[in-house]
N, C-alpha and C positions, 0 to 999 in steps of 0.2 A: 747624527745623520743616518747611521745604520739602524738606529731605533725607529726612525721615521719610515725608512724603507720596509722594515719588518712589520710595522703597523699597517702600512698599505697592503702588503702581501697577506697579512692576517685577515683584514677586512674582506679582501677579495675571496679568500678561501672560505670564510664564514658564510658569505653570500652564496658561494657556489655550493657549499654543503647544504644550505637551506633549500636550494633548488633541487639538488639530487634527492634529498629526503622526501620532497613533495611528490615524487612520482616513481617510487619504487614498487615493484610487483614481485611478490615472493614466490608465486606459483604460475604454472602454465599448463595448458591442455592443447594437444595437437588436434587440428581439424582434418577432415577428409580433404584429399587433394582436389583443388578446383580445376575443372577441365575447360570451362567456358565462362564467358562474361555473363553477368546477370544478377538478379536478386536471389538471396539465400536466407533461410531461416536456421537458427541454431537453438536447439532445445536446451534450456537452462535447468537441468535436472536438480533434484533436491541435493544431490551430492555436490554438484558444481556450486549451488547457492551457498553451501556451508563455507565456501572460501570467499564469499562476496558479502559486502555490506547489504543491509536491507533495502537501500535505495539504488543498488547496482552501480554506484558512482565509481567503483574500482574495477569495473569490467572494461577490457579493451580487446578489440580484434586487431591482430598485427600480422604483417607480412614477414618474409624472411629477413628483411633489413630492419625489423622492429618498427616500421612505420605504421601508424594507426590507420585503420579502415573504418569510416563512420558507420554507426549502427543506431538502431532505434529499439528500445525495450517495448515488447508487445505482450500483453496479457491475453489469454485465450478467451476472448469475449466477442460475440457477434452482435453488432449494433442493431437496434430496431430500425425497420423501414418506416419512417415517420410519414411518408406520403400517403399511407393507407389509414392514417389516424383520423377518426371523426371526433371532434372535440365537443363536449357538453358544456354549455354555459353554466357557471356556478352561480346560482341565484342567491344562496345564503351559505355562509360559513362562519358560525359563531358558537360560543359556549352558552349552553342553556343553564338553568338554575341548578341542576344536579351536577354540574361540572363536566358534563358530557359534551362532545362536539356534535353539532347538528349541521349537516351539509345537504343542501337541496340542489339537485341537478336537473337539467331539462334536456330530454332527448329530442333534438331538432331534426333527426335524420329520417323519421317515419319508418324506421326499420326495427324489427324485433331484435333484442340483444340477449346474449347469454353470458356475457362477461363485461366487466368494467375495468378500465385501467386508470389507476390513480398515480399522478406524478407527484412524488413527495420529496421534500428536502431531506437529505441524509439524516437518518435517525435509527440507531441500533436498539429499537424497542419493539415489543409486540402489543397488539391491542385487540380486544373483542369488539364486534360491531353487529348491528342489525340494519336491514334495508327494507324499506317499504316503497309502494308504488301508488301513484295517483294520476287520474286523467284530468283533474281540474285544479290541482294544487291545494285542495282543501280537505278532501276525504281520502284518508290513507289506508292502505291494505298491506299487510305483512307479506314479504317475499321470502326473506331468510333471516332467522334470528340467531344464527350461530356462525357468523363470518369471523375469520381470523386474519388480521393484518400481521403478517409475519415480519420478524426482525430481518432487515436487510439494508445494505447501502453499497454505493459504488465507490471505488477507489480512484477512478479517473474523472469523475464528475461529482457535483455537489447535490445530485438528486438521483432517485431510483424509481423504477416502475413497479407498482404493486398491483397484481392481478386479482380481482374478485370474481369468482365463478358463481353465477346465480341461475335459478330456473329461467327458461326462456320467457321473456317479458316484452310486452308492447306498451307499457305505461309511458305517458309523456313526461311525467315528473317522477323523480327518484329521491328518496330521503334516506341518507346514511347517518346513523347515530353511532358514534364511537365512544366506548367507555374508556375514559382516561385514567380511571382509578385514582382520582384526586391529584393527578400529575399534569404537567403542561401538555397541550395538545400537539398533534402532528401538524406540520406545515404542508398542507395539500394545495398545490398551485394550479394543477390542471386535472381534468378528468375526461374520459371518452372511451372509445372502443375501436377495434380493428374489425372491419368486415371482409377483409381479404387475407390471404396467407401472408404471414410476417415472421420475422426471426426475433426471438427473444434475446435479451442480453443474458446469456448463460455463461457463468464462470466455471472453469474446470480446475480441479485441484490435484496436487500431488500429496500423497499420504506421507507423513513423517514417521520415523520410528516411535514406538510407544515409550513414554517416559517412565521412570521409576516414581511411583506415587506413594506418599506417606501422608496419613491423616491423623490429626489430633483434635479431639473434641473437648471443649471447655463447657462452662455452665450454659452459655447461650450463643456460642459461636463454634464453627468448625474451621480449622486451619489446615490447608492442604498444600504440600510442597511437591512440585514437579521438577524432576531432574532428567536431563538428557546426557548422553555420553560426550557430546560436543555441541557447540552452538549451532542452531539451525534457524531457518526462517519460519515464522509462524504468523498466520493470518486468521485462523479459525480453530476453535476448540469445540469438541463434542463431548459433553459430560454424560456419563452413564451412572444412573442412580438406582438404588434399591432401598427398601426399608419402610417407605410410606407410599400409600396409594394417592393421597391428595397432599400437595405441598405447594407453597408459594413463598419463596425466600429471596432475600437480597444476595447477590453474588458479586464480589469484588475481585478483580484480577489486577495484580501488581507485579512490577519488575523488582529485581533485587535492589536493596538500598545501598547506602554507603557501606554499611555492615552487611555483607552478602547473606548473612544468616537471618536477616529481617526484611520484611517488605519495604519497598521504596515507592517510586512513582506509580500512581494508579493509572491503568490504561484501559479499564473497562468496568462499567457498573451496570449489571443486568438483573433480570428476574429469572430465577431458577424455579420453574413452575411445572406442575404435572399437566397443565392444559396447553403447553407450548413445546415445540422442539427444543431440546437442550443444546442448541448450536449457537455459538457466540462468535461474532466477527469482531476482530480487533485490528488496529493499524499494524501493518507489517513490521515485525520486529525480528531481531536476531539475538538469541539468548540460549543458554543451556539451563536456565533456572527461572521458574515462575511460581508466584504465590497466589493461592485462591483463598478467599475468606467467605464463608457462608454465614449469614446472620440468621440464627435459628429462633431467636426470641424465646418463648416458653415451650417450643415444640421439641420433640425428640430429634436427635441429630440424624441426618441422612447418611447413608453409607455409599460412598463413591466407589464403584467397582472398576472403572476404567475411564481414562481420558485420552481421546485421540486428538491429534493436531494435524493441520493441513496448511499448505501454502499454495497460492494461485499458480497454476501452470503457466510458466513464462518462457518467452523466447526472445532472441535477439535477431532483428531483421537488418540485413546489410546488403549493399550493392558492391560487388567485386568486379573491378574493371580490368583485371588481368589474371589469366590462369596462373596457377602456382601453388605453393604451400603456405598455409596460414595457420595461426594458432591463437588461442585465447591467453590473455594476461590477467591474472587474478590476484586478489589479496594484497591490495595496496593501502596500507594504513593511512597514509597522508594524501592519497589520491583524491582529486576533486572530480565532480561530474564533467565530462567533456562537453564542449559546445560545438555541436555538429549541425551543418546546414540541412542534413538529411531529415531532421525532425520537421522542418517546414514543408517537406514534400511527402509526408506520410501517406497522403491520399493517392499518391502516384504509385505506391507499392501494390503490386497485384495481390489478390486474395490468396492465390495458390502459388507458392514458391517451392523450389527444391530445398531439401534439408541437408545440412552438413552435420555429421556426427562428431562429437567431441570425445577424444580419447581419455585415458586415465590422467588424473591431475598429478603433476610432478613438481618438485621443488626446483627453482632456478638456482643453479650453482652460484652464479653471481646475479643478485637481484637486478632485473632489467630496469634501466633508468632512461626515461624519455624526456630529455631536456628541451627539445625543440617544440614540444607541444604545450609548454606551460604558457598560459595566457596572462602573464604578470609583466606587462610592459614596463612597469615602473622599476623593476629590479636593476636592470643594467644602467638606466639613467642615474639611479641612486648610487650605484657603485662608482660611476664616472664622477658624480658630484663629490663623493667622499674622497676620491683620489685627487680631484681638483683642490678641495679644501686642504687636504694634507700637503699637497704640492705647494700651495700658497704659504702654509705654515713653514714648510721646509725652506722655501725661498726667503721668507722673512728671517728665520733663524740664521741662515747662511749670510744674509746681508748684515745682520747684527754682529756676527762673528768677524766678518771682514772689517767692519768699522772699528771693532775693539782692537784687532791686530794692527790696524793702521794708526 
């Protein structure tokens, strides 16, 4: 009988421990005192981000009683004003015999244009292109033969806007020919222009500390190891090269493998070339170690002089409904992303909010445990079911014992 009671107690304790471990936060940072109700923004500096997962799932804003205050993660990006967008019908979008993409657009606005906006599905590649004009769709005349479609993509949408600046043109038809270099084409879904003032989607970045760089050249490859003093968030790398005036190499970026001294999962495959900016965007990661591999072929090895890394400037937007003291909870290994209603009302957040500054990050003497916020409804019913089953077993054993005694 005692064993059964002990088993029940043990199961309850184990379930409870599982809950507690799920929501521990090892660090905190005190916020400015809140004087009035309203929306606030909190800058998530590179230092704060070093205590957070790359997806910010272990960030919480808490009051003095450790109750959570809903928030929304916001990247410093201003959206396009699409109501000023004049769209061009895409009359043709196909691969021609040379493997190049030929795209024919029609300017139906009767306005002269000096730039074209291409809406492209996310692709972290660069392409060279030419553009010609025609008034009848048959006779073509060159406008620009040195256009560069730069590498770019959005992290909050599956498409991005590529701007092509051209000489002022009044042609009715425009033909864009993109050199794919024997690779798959870009997926261009829309095209057009803005004839009024608009806001670009401009991302702002925080600079990370420079890593320690080590380079090893083999017969046809260059291996580069990047090390930071601690794990940081990284979304962009800027590679500085010397040694060759003209080059066009494959660049592979990988996370550490199971053996940390060897490359693991590939997170980026790019062109490192003299005719493009050596800026490479990758999915946001948190690491203190990265591996780069440059495929040299039969060419002399490039000398990498410096590699800079950046992370998108990010903030937490929140609505505080009571003045008082608040703080951030950080660094929860088992924490899951919270499910806040505020996400559905992001459009209601004013563009300009007051800012709350975060103080130094300190360790929690006793890691903060937030039991009431766990959205695992099945845990307590499972505990009750286990207790009921063990109770039934206990009752059955007791009945059998009584029968034997009688």
